[in-house]
C-alpha positions in Angstrom: 113.6 81.0 146.2 116.6 81.9 148.3 119.3 84.2 147.0 121.9 81.4 147.1 119.7 79.4 144.7 120.0 82.0 142.0 123.7 81.3 141.5 123.5 77.8 140.0 125.1 77.5 136.6 123.6 80.3 134.5 121.8 79.8 131.2 120.8 82.8 129.1 117.1 83.9 129.5 114.7 83.1 126.8 112.5 85.7 125.1 109.6 84.6 127.3 111.5 86.0 130.3 110.0 89.4 129.7 113.5 91.1 129.5 114.4 93.4 126.6 116.6 91.2 124.3 118.5 93.8 122.3 119.4 96.8 124.4 121.9 96.3 127.2 120.9 98.1 130.4 123.4 99.4 132.9 121.6 98.7 136.2 124.7 97.1 137.7 126.1 100.6 138.2 123.0 101.6 140.2 123.9 98.7 142.5 127.5 99.9 142.6 126.2 103.4 143.6 124.3 101.8 146.5 127.5 100.1 147.6 129.3 103.4 147.4 126.8 105.1 149.7 126.8 102.2 152.1 130.6 102.4 152.4 130.4 106.1 152.8 128.0 105.8 155.7 130.1 102.9 157.2 133.2 105.1 157.3 131.3 108.2 158.4 130.0 106.4 161.4 133.4 104.9 162.1 135.3 108.2 161.7 133.3 110.4 164.0 135.2 109.0 166.9 138.5 109.5 165.2 137.7 113.2 164.4 136.7 113.8 168.0 139.7 111.8 169.3 141.8 114.9 170.4 138.8 116.6 172.0 137.6 113.4 173.8 141.2 112.7 175.0 141.4 116.1 176.6 137.8 116.1 178.0 138.2 112.7 179.7 142.0 112.9 180.4 142.8 109.8 178.4 146.4 108.5 177.8 147.3 107.2 174.4 147.0 103.7 175.8 143.4 104.5 176.8 142.7 105.7 173.3 144.3 102.6 171.8 142.2 100.3 174.1 139.0 101.9 172.7 140.3 101.5 169.1 141.2 97.9 170.0 137.6 97.2 171.2 136.3 98.1 167.8 139.0 96.1 166.0 138.4 93.0 168.0 134.7 93.2 167.3 135.3 94.0 163.7 137.4 90.8 163.4 134.5 88.7 164.8 131.9 90.6 162.8 133.9 90.3 159.5 134.0 86.5 159.7 130.5 86.1 160.9 129.1 88.5 158.4 131.0 86.9 155.6 129.4 83.5 156.4 126.0 85.2 156.9 126.2 86.9 153.5 127.0 83.6 151.8 124.1 81.9 153.6 121.2 84.4 153.5 122.4 86.6 150.7 123.4 90.2 150.5 119.9 91.8 150.3 118.9 90.6 153.8 122.5 90.5 155.1 123.2 94.1 154.3 119.8 95.1 155.8 120.8 93.5 159.1 124.3 94.9 159.1 123.3 98.5 158.4 120.5 98.5 160.9 122.7 97.3 163.7 125.7 99.5 162.9 123.5 102.6 162.7 122.0 101.9 166.1 125.5 101.2 167.5 126.8 104.5 166.1 124.0 106.4 167.8 124.7 104.6 171.1 128.1 106.4 171.3 126.2 109.5 172.3 124.9 107.8 175.4 128.4 107.9 177.0 127.8 111.6 177.7 124.8 111.1 180.1 126.5 108.0 181.5 129.5 110.0 182.7 127.6 113.2 183.7 124.7 111.5 185.5 125.7 107.9 186.1 129.2 108.5 187.5 128.1 110.6 190.6 125.4 108.0 191.4 128.0 105.2 191.1 130.5 107.0 193.3 127.8 107.6 196.0 126.0 104.3 195.8 129.1 102.2 195.8 131.4 104.3 197.9 134.3 102.2 199.2 134.1 99.7 196.4 135.8 99.4 193.0 132.7 101.0 191.3 132.8 103.8 193.7 136.3 104.6 192.8 135.6 105.0 189.1 136.9 108.2 187.4 135.5 109.9 184.3 138.4 108.5 182.3 137.7 105.0 183.4 134.0 105.1 182.9 134.2 106.8 179.5 136.8 104.3 178.3 134.5 101.5 179.3 131.4 103.2 177.7 133.1 104.0 174.4 134.7 100.6 174.3 131.3 99.0 174.6 129.8 101.2 171.9 132.9 100.7 169.6 132.6 96.9 170.1 128.9 96.9 169.0 129.8 99.1 166.0 132.7 96.9 165.0 130.6 93.8 165.1 128.0 95.2 162.8 130.3 97.2 160.5 132.1 94.0 159.7 129.3 93.2 157.2 130.0 96.0 154.8 133.0 94.7 152.8 132.1 91.0 152.7 128.7 92.0 151.4 130.0 94.6 149.0 132.6 92.4 147.4 130.2 89.5 147.1 127.7 91.9 145.4 130.4 93.0 142.9 131.1 89.4 142.1 127.4 88.8 141.4 126.8 91.9 139.4 130.1 92.5 137.4 132.2 90.4 135.1 135.9 90.1 135.8 137.0 92.9 133.6 134.9 95.4 135.5 135.4 94.3 139.0 138.5 96.3 139.9 136.8 99.5 138.7 133.5 98.8 140.5 135.4 97.8 143.6 137.5 101.0 143.4 134.3 103.1 143.0 132.5 101.6 146.0 135.7 101.5 148.1 136.1 105.3 147.4 133.1 105.8 149.6 135.4 105.1 152.6 137.3 108.3 151.8 134.1 110.3 151.2 132.8 109.1 154.5 135.9 110.4 156.3 135.7 113.8 154.4 132.0 114.1 155.4 132.9 113.4 159.0 135.7 115.9 159.0 133.3 118.6 157.7 130.1 117.8 159.6 131.5 117.1 163.1 133.1 120.5 163.5 130.0 122.1 162.0 127.8 120.4 164.6 130.0 121.3 167.5 131.6 124.6 166.6 129.1 126.2 164.3 125.8 124.9 165.8 127.0 124.7 169.3 125.7 121.2 169.9 127.4 118.5 172.0 129.7 115.8 170.7 126.9 113.3 171.5 124.7 115.0 168.9 127.3 114.3 166.3 126.9 110.6 166.9 123.1 110.7 166.9 122.8 112.6 163.6 125.4 110.7 161.6 124.2 107.3 163.0 120.7 108.0 161.7 121.8 108.2 158.1 122.1 104.4 157.8 118.3 104.0 158.1 117.8 106.4 155.2 120.1 104.2 153.1 118.3 101.1 154.2 115.0 102.3 152.6 116.7 102.7 149.2 118.5 99.4 149.5 115.3 97.5 150.1 113.5 99.3 147.3 116.1 99.0 144.6 118.1 95.7 145.2 117.4 92.2 144.0 119.6 89.6 142.4 120.5 90.3 138.7 118.8 87.1 137.6 115.5 88.3 139.1 115.7 92.0 138.7 113.1 93.6 136.3 115.5 96.5 135.5 118.2 94.1 134.1 117.9 93.3 130.4 118.8 89.9 128.9 121.8 91.5 127.3 123.1 93.0 130.5 122.5 89.7 132.3 124.4 87.8 129.6 127.3 90.4 130.0 127.3 89.9 133.8 127.6 86.2 133.3 130.2 86.4 130.5 132.9 84.8 132.6 133.2 81.0 133.0 130.6 79.7 135.4 131.6 78.8 139.0 131.6 75.2 140.2 128.1 74.2 141.1 128.8 73.6 144.8 130.0 75.4 147.9 133.3 74.7 149.8 133.2 73.9 153.4 134.4 76.9 155.4 137.4 75.2 157.0 138.5 73.8 153.7 139.1 77.4 152.4 142.2 77.5 154.7 143.8 74.8 152.5 144.1 77.1 149.5 146.9 79.5 148.6 144.2 82.0 147.3 142.8 82.3 150.8 146.3 82.8 152.3 147.5 85.3 149.8 144.5 87.6 150.5 144.7 86.9 154.3 148.4 87.7 154.7 148.2 90.8 152.5 145.2 92.1 154.6 147.2 91.4 157.8 150.0 93.5 156.6 148.4 96.5 154.9 145.0 97.0 156.7 146.5 98.2 160.0 148.2 101.1 158.1 144.8 102.4 156.9 143.4 102.3 160.4 146.4 104.1 161.7 145.6 106.9 159.4 142.0 106.7 160.3 142.3 107.1 164.0 145.7 108.7 164.6 145.9 111.3 161.8 143.9 113.9 163.6 146.0 113.3 166.7 149.3 113.4 164.7 148.2 116.8 163.2 147.5 118.2 166.6 150.6 116.9 168.2 153.1 117.8 165.5 151.4 120.8 163.8 149.0 122.2 166.4 145.8 121.5 164.2 142.7 121.5 166.3 139.1 120.4 165.6 138.2 123.7 163.8 141.2 123.4 161.5 141.3 119.7 160.7 138.9 119.7 157.8 141.2 121.0 155.0 144.1 118.7 155.8 141.8 115.7 156.0 140.0 116.8 152.8 143.3 116.8 150.9 144.3 113.4 152.3 141.1 111.6 151.6 140.4 113.3 148.2 143.7 111.9 147.1 142.7 108.5 148.6 139.4 108.7 146.7 141.3 109.4 143.5 143.7 106.5 144.2 140.8 104.1 144.8 139.2 104.8 141.4 142.5 105.2 139.5 144.0 102.1 141.0 141.0 100.0 140.1 140.7 101.5 136.7 144.4 101.0 136.0 144.3 97.2 136.2 140.9 97.2 134.3 142.5 99.3 131.6 145.4 96.9 131.3 143.0 94.0 130.9 141.1 95.8 128.2 144.4 96.4 126.4 145.1 92.7 126.3 147.1 92.1 129.5 146.5 89.1 131.6 144.6 89.5 134.9 147.7 88.3 136.6 149.9 91.0 135.1 147.3 93.7 135.5 146.6 93.1 139.2 150.3 92.8 140.1 151.4 95.8 138.1 148.8 97.8 140.1 150.1 96.3 143.4 153.7 97.3 142.5 152.8 100.8 141.5 150.8 101.4 144.6 153.5 99.9 146.8 156.0 102.4 145.4 153.5 105.2 146.1 153.5 104.5 149.8 157.3 104.8 150.3 157.6 108.6 150.7 155.4 108.6 153.8 158.3 107.3 155.9 159.7 110.8 156.1 156.5 112.4 157.4 157.3 112.4 161.2 160.3 114.6 160.6 158.8 117.2 158.2 158.4 120.7 159.5 155.8 121.7 156.9 152.3 120.6 157.7 151.1 120.7 154.1 154.1 118.7 152.9 153.3 116.1 155.6 149.7 116.1 154.6 150.5 115.7 150.9 152.7 112.7 151.5 150.2 111.1 153.8 147.6 111.7 151.1 149.8 110.1 148.5 150.2 107.1 150.7 146.5 106.9 151.4 145.8 107.1 147.6 148.3 104.3 147.0 146.7 102.2 149.8 143.2 102.7 148.3 144.4 101.6 144.9 146.1 98.6 146.5 143.0 97.7 148.4 140.7 98.0 145.3 142.9 95.4 143.5 143.3 93.2 146.6 139.5 93.0 147.1 139.2 92.2 143.4 141.7 89.4 143.6 139.2 87.5 145.8 136.5 87.7 143.2 139.1 86.8 140.5 140.2 83.6 142.2 137.4 82.4 144.5 134.0 80.9 143.5 131.2 83.4 144.0 129.6 81.3 146.8 132.7 81.4 148.9 133.8 85.1 148.2 132.3 86.5 151.4 133.7 83.7 153.5 137.3 84.3 152.2 136.8 88.1 152.7 135.7 87.4 156.2 138.8 85.3 156.9 141.0 88.1 155.5 139.1 90.7 157.6 139.9 88.6 160.7 143.6 88.7 159.8 143.4 92.4 159.2 141.9 93.0 162.6 144.5 90.9 164.3 147.1 93.0 162.7 145.4 96.2 163.7 145.0 94.9 167.3 148.8 94.4 167.5 149.6 97.6 165.6 147.3 99.9 167.6 148.4 98.5 170.9 152.0 99.0 170.0 151.3 102.6 168.8 149.6 103.6 172.0 152.5 102.1 174.1 155.2 103.6 171.9 153.6 107.1 171.9 153.2 107.1 175.7 156.8 105.9 176.1 158.3 108.5 173.8 156.3 111.2 175.6 157.4 110.0 179.0 161.1 109.7 177.8 161.4 112.7 175.5 158.6 115.0 176.4 156.8 114.6 173.0 155.1 111.9 171.1 157.2 110.6 168.3 155.4 109.1 165.2 158.6 108.0 163.4 158.3 104.3 163.8 154.5 104.1 162.9 155.2 105.9 159.6 158.3 103.8 158.8 156.1 100.7 159.1 153.3 102.3 157.1 155.5 103.0 154.2 157.3 99.7 153.9 154.7 96.9 154.3 153.1 97.2 150.9 156.2 95.9 149.0 156.2 93.0 151.5 152.5 92.3 150.8 153.1 92.4 147.0 155.9 89.9 147.4 153.7 87.5 149.5 150.9 87.6 146.9 153.3 86.9 144.1 155.0 84.0 145.9 151.7 82.4 146.8 149.9 83.1 143.5 152.6 83.4 140.8 149.9 83.0 138.1 146.9 84.3 140.1 145.1 81.1 139.3 141.5 80.4 140.5 140.7 77.8 143.2 140.6 74.2 142.0 138.9 71.7 144.3 137.7 68.2 143.9 134.3 66.7 144.8 135.4 65.5 148.2 136.0 69.1 149.3 132.6 70.4 148.2 129.6 70.9 150.4 126.3 71.2 148.7 
């Protein structure tokens, strides 16, 4: 039986099912822990390049435009991968879908290390063998940009599977009143992954004396360890022997979904899809700006190099971790206190939007720690906003279409990031050429202001946060 087949209208299991009838188990939190570690590894593999950004920029003599091109290669592929993975998860299920995604992104992460021998050994051969041609005129900067762009493209394609799969899994394993909290918990793995990268990469290079390529090899291999646990521990809640009848009834305590799927293109007709998609377009580029440019900002404005970057990044992403869990728990707490889902989610959106506003002053602060704290506050607010935004999908979209809608939103996020990252690179190069120093004022102004706009868009499109309603003509069985 396929995974999709297990999500027909649910009926409570009988005593002959072999499940314990009286005691409610809590195995859904084991699944949440697996999602947390998957997200941790996802961001660890993604962030190694960001941590090494200042060093690689110096080693290969990149401009900010070169760096933004490499970031854009990941972003373009992530957009494609997000949509494709969303549909894949809906078709083949999260057990197999996650296994495919993690295997591919781990291999792609390790492939970054191959750029080192490519430049050291391949470039002299190309210059000699193709002298007088375009290939013969390649420089280390040009070849390294091409090599890293290819590796980042492969990584982005595969890493696009994490969030569609994780959000779909939360929808399958948690009732509405728990989803924001469980989403906040697994999403906090993104910050843990960044912290782990900030600690391990300097240790590998500075303390152990190994090359930057080794950092990619070692961190990339962790995904295969996670894969073994996933295959051993995961199954659908309806089939899982560790899930009691009481826990299964609790998981399915919400109203059942409509017993049919929606054609992919039909999803674009719904305000629920557009509310999520436009919000992702607006706020996701801000997170990626922090992810890739924060180490470079700290070096440019405050002289922080690879050996010193851990503590500032630790503060930023610990705050972001706290924001992810607290932001999700806040709306869940409001619901438990009797608030409507609509009020709870939007109250969380507004509170998080206000928390991002102080970051607009960061580019002009002389104190490194003051700047780091305000960036950390903004990152915490973003993480809380994202936890509730992801949850809105499972609140308003039938389970069978959740990953597809998440994929559409991910595509919009990547389009936004392509535009934002390209403009950042051009703007920083322009300010350096004109004023002799890179100026981060405009990127931080944008980063602090878009969340209120996103909250407004969500409210205008979904004033009551109502679920999708569709007639039989739009269903695809």
